[in-house]
C-alpha positions in Angstrom: 124.9 108.2 77.1 121.7 110.1 75.2 119.6 113.2 76.1 116.2 113.0 75.5 113.6 116.6 76.4 110.6 115.4 77.2 107.4 117.3 78.2 105.7 116.6 81.3 102.9 118.5 83.1 103.7 120.0 86.3 101.6 118.3 88.3 103.5 115.3 87.2 107.2 116.9 87.5 106.1 118.3 91.0 104.9 114.5 92.3 109.1 112.9 90.4 110.7 115.8 92.4 108.9 114.8 96.0 110.0 111.3 94.9 112.9 112.3 94.2 115.7 111.3 97.2 118.5 113.3 98.4 121.1 113.0 95.9 119.0 111.8 93.1 118.6 113.1 89.7 114.9 113.2 88.5 116.2 110.4 85.7 117.6 107.8 88.6 113.9 108.4 90.3 112.3 107.8 86.7 114.4 104.5 86.2 113.7 103.7 90.0 110.0 103.5 89.2 110.5 102.0 86.4 112.4 99.2 87.6 110.1 98.8 90.5 106.7 98.4 88.4 108.0 96.0 86.5 105.2 93.2 86.1 106.3 89.3 86.5 106.5 87.9 82.9 105.5 84.4 83.6 104.3 82.3 86.2 107.2 79.8 85.0 109.2 82.1 87.7 107.6 80.4 91.0 107.7 76.8 89.7 108.9 74.3 92.4 109.0 77.0 94.8 107.6 74.6 97.4 109.5 71.4 96.4 111.6 71.1 99.6 109.2 72.4 102.0 106.2 69.6 101.3 105.0 70.3 105.6 104.4 74.4 104.4 102.5 73.7 101.0 100.5 70.8 102.9 99.7 73.5 105.3 98.5 75.9 102.5 96.5 73.9 101.2 94.9 73.0 103.9 93.9 76.6 104.7 92.6 77.2 100.9 90.8 73.7 101.4 88.7 75.1 104.4 88.6 78.8 103.2 86.6 77.4 100.7 84.4 75.2 103.0 83.8 77.8 104.7 82.1 80.0 102.0 80.1 77.0 100.7 78.7 76.8 104.1 77.9 80.6 104.7 76.8 81.5 100.6 72.9 80.6 100.4 72.0 78.0 98.0 70.0 79.4 95.1 67.8 76.9 93.2 
């Protein structure tokens, strides 16, 4: 394993220590935080998630449609 020394402002180091769990090193805290914050890279991950639950999807579609109608009705029209 490679070891690196990094400079951190004191307040950042103190925040890391606060986040550190009982049997966890500072390196492990940083690793945990990095893994936790990874963004989803592709929407393709969600493709087909409602494939086997069309009733659930229909319910979601109705909710979206009704919300859009409600917002349109509440919005004053300006010409």
